[in-house]
C-alpha positions in Angstrom: -5.6 -8.2 2.0 -2.1 -7.1 3.1 0.5 -8.7 5.3 -1.5 -7.5 8.4 -3.2 -10.9 8.5 0.0 -12.8 9.2 0.7 -14.0 12.8 3.9 -12.1 13.2 4.1 -13.0 16.9 4.6 -16.6 16.0 7.8 -15.9 14.1 11.0 -16.0 16.2 12.4 -12.5 16.8 15.8 -13.4 15.3 14.0 -14.3 12.0 11.5 -11.5 12.0 14.0 -8.6 12.7 15.5 -8.5 9.2 12.0 -7.9 7.8 11.4 -5.1 10.1 14.5 -3.3 8.9 13.6 -3.4 5.2 14.1 -0.3 3.2 11.6 0.9 0.6 10.7 3.6 -1.9 7.1 4.2 -2.9 5.9 6.4 -5.8 2.6 6.8 -7.4 3.5 4.1 -9.9 5.3 1.4 -7.9 6.8 0.3 -4.6 10.3 -1.0 -4.4 11.6 -2.7 -1.2 14.9 -4.2 -0.3 15.1 -7.0 2.4 17.9 -8.8 4.1 16.7 -12.2 5.2 18.8 -14.4 7.5 19.2 -18.0 6.5 16.2 -20.0 7.7 13.9 -17.0 7.8 10.4 -18.0 6.8 7.7 -15.7 5.5 4.4 -17.6 6.0 1.9 -18.0 3.2 0.1 -14.8 2.3 -1.0 -12.9 -0.8 -1.1 -9.3 -2.1 -3.7 -7.5 -4.2 -0.7 -6.2 -6.2 1.5 -8.0 -8.7 4.9 -8.7 -7.1 8.3 -9.1 -8.8 10.9 -10.7 -6.4 14.5 -10.2 -7.5 17.3 -12.0 -5.6 20.5 -10.0 -5.6 22.5 -12.5 -3.5 21.6 -15.8 -1.7 18.6 -17.9 -2.5 14.9 -18.1 -1.7 12.6 -21.1 -1.8 9.1 -19.9 -2.8 5.9 -21.9 -2.7 3.6 -20.2 -5.1 0.0 -21.5 -5.3 1.2 -24.9 -4.2 4.2 -25.1 -6.5 7.8 -24.9 -5.2 10.5 -22.8 -7.0 14.0 -21.8 -5.9 15.1 -18.3 -6.9 18.9 -17.8 -6.8 21.2 -14.8 -7.1 20.5 -12.9 -10.3 17.1 -14.5 -10.8 13.6 -13.2 -10.4 10.1 -14.4 -9.9 6.8 -12.7 -10.9 3.9 -13.4 -8.5 0.5 -12.4 -9.9 -2.0 -10.5 -7.7 -3.9 -12.5 -5.1 -1.9 -15.7 -5.5 -0.9 -17.4 -2.2 2.9 -17.6 -1.7 5.4 -18.1 1.1 9.2 -17.9 1.1 12.2 -19.3 3.0 15.7 -18.0 2.9 18.0 -20.9 2.0 21.0 -18.8 2.9 21.5 -15.1 3.9 19.7 -13.3 1.1 19.3 -9.8 -0.2 16.0 -9.5 -2.1 14.3 -6.6 -3.9 10.5 -6.8 -4.3 8.7 -4.5 -6.8 4.9 -4.0 -6.4 2.9 -2.4 -9.2 0.6 -0.7 -8.6 2.2 0.6 -5.4 1.1 -0.8 -2.0 -1.3 1.6 -0.4 -0.4 0.3 3.1 3.2 1.2 2.5 2.2 4.7 1.2 0.2 5.1 4.4 2.9 3.4 6.5 0.3 1.3 8.3 1.4 -2.2 7.2 2.5 -5.0 9.5 6.2 -4.5 8.7 6.1 -1.1 10.2 4.5 -1.8 13.6 
């Protein structure tokens, strides 16, 4: 299941907009995406069929992964295994790079929720 199942309409526009402007590169081996998340932006709990590596370039994100809380700060990364529920909150303005391996098919097809 991809991010399509999230209730994007319940997220305030000022928090959702940075997600909609994300940049990404997709190859046959991986997907790499860069996000700018405003302080206070919350990504509701979801999961991916792909492994995800979240690398914080600046700022800080609070993740709740499978019920456990972890804060990832600038220069740190977090690996999230496939199909594990997780959510994130930007504790400050944050630039984050996410790597998905294998690549996300919905991003290859450009039919995921971020692109609508």
